C-alpha positions, -999 to +999 in steps of 0.1 A: +241+592-599+217+613-620+188+631-603+163+608-619+182+577-608+186+592-573+149+599-571+140+563-581+165+550-556+149+571-528+114+560-539+125+524-538+141+529-504+109+544-490+089+515-503+113+490-486+110+509-453+072+511-456+070+473-462+095+465-435+078+488-409+045+470-416+062+436-414+079+444-381+046+455-365+028+425-380+053+397-373+077+410-348+115+413-354+121+376-357+093+372-382+107+397-408+125+382-438+143+402-464+128+383-493+093+389-481+099+426-475+114+431-509+085+412-525+059+433-506+078+465-518+075+452-554+113+449-558+137+420-564+156+404-535+188+411-553+184+448-550+183+448-512+221+455-507+218+486-528+198+500-499+209+483-467+241+467-454+223+439-435+190+427-423+198+442-389+203+476-405+169+473-422+152+463-390+167+493-371+156+517-398+122+500-401+115+504-363+125+541-365+103+546-396+074+529-380+077+551-350+078+583-371+047+571-391+028+562-360+036+595-343+026+615-374-007+596-376-015+601-339-006+638-339-028+644-369-058+627-352-050+645-319-051+678-338-086+672-350-097+665-314-079+695-299-093+718-326-128+706-314-119+717-279-106+685-263-076+687-241-042+676-255-039+648-230-075+635-236-068+636-273-036+615-270-052+589-246-084+587-267-065+581-299-039+557-285-064+536-267-089+535-296-105+506-313-089+516-347-055+515-331-062+481-316-070+468-350-042+487-369-014+462-360+005+470-392+002+508-388+002+513-350+028+521-324+059+500-328+066+501-290+034+482-284+039+459-314+075+448-308+085+460-273+088+425-258+111+415-288+136+441-281+154+426-251+165+397-274+175+419-304+209+431-315+223+461-297+218+485-327+181+476-328+178+479-290+192+514-292+166+524-319+139+509-298+150+527-267+147+559-287+112+551-297+102+544-261+117+577-250+099+595-279+066+580-267+072+591-231+082+626-244+050+628-264+030+619-233+050+645-213+041+672-238+004+662-235+002+661-198-011+693-181+015+718-169+027+710-134+025+672-137+051+652-119+080+642-141+074+605-135+038+607-148+050+606-184+066+572-179+036+559-159+011+570-185+033+558-214+036+524-198-001+522-192-009+531-228+014+504-242+003+478-218-034+485-222-031+483-260-011+451-259-037+435-235-066+447-257-050+432-288-045+399-270-081+398-260-095+411-292-128+429-297-149+398-290-129+388-259-130+421-240-104+442-257-127+471-261-135+470-224-098+472-215-094+502-238-124+520-223-115+512-187-079+524-191-090+555-210-115+565-182-089+558-154-061+578-171-084+607-179-098+608-144-064+607-128-043+630-151-065+651-173-072+688-167-098+700-193-087+731-212-050+721-216-049+723-254-020+723-278 
């Protein structure tokens, strides 16, 4: 394969992953169709098997891709907050439990978007999803102040995901913003130690 053809193949692959990652977060695992993903990526349905062996392989890669995108976005926004003097933990909680994250269903955390789907998914997809859950807990663990109990990372990660899911169900007009605010305030009051920066 020539370098130009290889580059085009890689660009097409990234477009498919981007489209599939958005679709998984928007519609859940069961709601993702290969034809729709390929159409959203601007490619023909027939080209799918040049990139993936199966729909399950696409879904597993899409969940991983969504997690990497979400982490990068959150870390970038956290950096702006910590550069302004906010603690690392406060930056994480404030970004994760924010109104923009509540609205950004297609771009947000895949753990919150499809977590409940995973218990019914194929084993390969469950394994990828377990990795995303562990990655979120690890991110929380890094943001917690030094000396925090090991179980705090799981407690906070679960609170973040649950609060975001509940806020999305209620929506901004039904009290979603209040859920986000109350959970932010509670988590910060219980776990934050100002001055713990990156």
